Structure formats: structure tokens, C-alpha cells
N, C-alpha and C positions, 0 to 999 in steps of 0.2 A: 474861278478867282478863289472863292471861299477855301476849296480844296487846295490850291496853290499855297495860301497863307497857312492853312495848318500844317501842310507839308514841310513849308520853310520853319516854322516853329519848332517843330519837331527836330530838323536837321540842326537848328541853331541850339536845342536842348541838349542834343546828344552827339552831334556831331564832332565837336572838339575834344570832347573827354573820353578817357579810355573806356572802352565797354567790357573790360575784364578787370579783374581786380588785381593790382598789384600783387606779387610775392612777397612773403614776410621779410626775405631778406633785402629786397629793395626798398620797401618800405622803412624798414629799419635803417639804412643807410639815409633816406630822404630825411627822416626824423631827425638825426644826428644834424644832418646840413642845415635843417631849419633852426635848430636849437643854437648853432654856429653863428648862423645869420643874426637871430635875435641877440645874442650877446655881443656881435659887432655892432648892431645898430643901436641898442638901448644901454646907455651906461649903466652899470651896474646890474645888466641881466644875469648874467650868472650867479651872483651872490644872490639876487632876488628869488631865482628858479630854486636853490640852494634851501632857501628859508621855507618855501612854498611848502603846504602838507602834500600837495601832487600837482600834476599839470598836465592837460591834454595838449598834443601836438598833432597838427593835421597838417602835412606840406603841401598837398595841393587839392585844394577846393575847388570845384569849377562850377561855375555859375554863369547860366545861360539863359535868355528871355526873347520873346518875341510876343508881347503881352501878357502870357503867361510865363512865368518863369520858374527855375528851380536850380537847386545847387546840389552837389553831393562831393564827399572826399571821405577818406579814409586815413585813420592815425593811431595813436597809441595814448593810454595812460601811463605815466611815469609817477613812480612815488621813491625819494631817495636816488633820482636820476637812473632808475632801472625801470624797463618795460614790465608793468603786471599785465595788462589787459589790451586789447585791440578793440577799437570802436569806428564807427561810421557816423557821418554827419550829414543830415539831410534837411533842405527846406523847400518850400515852394512860395511863389509871390504870384500876385494879379495885379496889373496897373500897366500904365505907361513903362516900358521896359524894351530894349533893343542891344543886342549885342552879347559879348561873350567874355568872361573875366577867369583868371586865376588868381587865387590870392593862398596864402597860408595863414592858419590861424594856431595860436596858443591860448588856452583857456587855464588860468591859474587859480587854483583852490587855497585859499588864504588860511581857511580855518579847517579844524579836524572834522566839526560837524558837517560844513557844506560838502566835504570831500565822502564823508560818510553817507550823506543823503544821495549823493549822485550815484556810489556805488550800489547802494540798496536797490535803486530804481531798474525799473525792467526798460526803459526807453525815455530819458531825461530830456524835457523839452524846455528850452530857455524861453523865459518870460511867464510859463505855468509852473514847474517843478520848481524853478529857483530863477534867479536873475542874475546876469553877465553885465557887468559895467565894463564898457568900453575904456581903456586906458586912455588918458590925455596926459600929456606933460610938455613941458617945455624943453627945445633943443638942448642938450647938453645937462639936462637935469637929472640926476642920478635916482633910478627908480628907488631906491633904500631910503631916499630921503622924503617920500611922498607917503602920507598917511591915508591909503586906502580906505575907504569908509566900507565898502562893501566885501562879501566874504569870497565872492568869485569876479575875477577881473579877466577880460580879453582882450588880446593883442591881434590885430589883423595886418598884415604884411601883402604887399603887392610887388610887382616887379619894378616899383621905385620906391623900395622901403615900406616904412609905416604908413598904412594909410590911417585916415581921421573920419569923422563923421559917419560912420558905419553902425549897423546894427546886429547883433547875433541873436535878436527875438524872435522866436518861432523856429530856432534851428532844433532839430531834434537828434541827439545822440545816444546811439545804440551799440550794445557791446557784440561783437563779431568775432568767428572763429580765424586764426591764421595758422 
């Protein structure tokens, strides 16, 4: 029975996520679609991203768990609306959990110092190397009217739009070659 549960956990962790990296061309298209979705769902989103010093976009982050959980996704850092580097994000967790989830993440750097610190790191871990505040605002509220106090703000999307009460603490962001 114990072996069965371990095997089931492995299937849950990796059975639904692609076991191969997507091509650069496919990832670029998915990044553009994720930005479009953000701009459609978050009032003032396009202007907010234009004013940012830079932002990470992860179109498909897969999370799965059965007691022990993990998540993984690939994306890119954009500065001035252009892709400058590609990154992966990964995290692990232990605790009561069961199931599979796919989400998209946008991490926005509001200050040049926060962006520079991120880019200088060998592997930036949320909550250790820097903190990411999950954005919360009212329906219909323009992002540009909110005074975000933190230099790094994260937005998490699911199949049904923006998702709340989530955390990116413990997520590690690592530069990859594409």
C-alpha cells in the first residue's frame, strides 16, 4: 500500500505537466497570450505593465501534490515590453494537499533596485532573496490608482480569472537558456 501511495504521488506530481520543455517559439506565443489575458482582466493592466521596471510572465505553472507537492513552469523576463531572459519557477511543499492545478503568474518589479537585485541573483527565492506581495484590489478598480507599498507584486491567474489568497513564498526563479 505504501508503494502504491508513493507511485500515485509521483503520477500526480508529473503526470499532467509536460515532461519536456516547450520550444522558445511556443513559449513566446503563450507569454503574449498571458499578458493579453492580464490586460483584459485587470483594469489598467497594460498601462501598469508599461510603467513597471520589468516583469516575469509564466504562462503555465503546474502544481500537483499528494502529501508532498511541487510546482514548475517556464517563462520570461520582459523589460520595456521585450523578452530579455528566460526563467523557470519551481517550488515544493509538504502538508495536506491532493490534486493538480495549472496557473499563470506575472511578477512585476516596480523599482529599479528590485529588478537589479533579481537580475544579479543566481537563483532568486521568494521570501528569502526578496518578498513578493500578492496583489489584491476591488473588482473594477484600476491598478494604476493603487499605491503598492512593496517593490515586487505578483498576480496569479487560474482557469477562472485572477485567484486570491495565494502565496509565491518559497518559489525559486532560475535563469534558463532557450
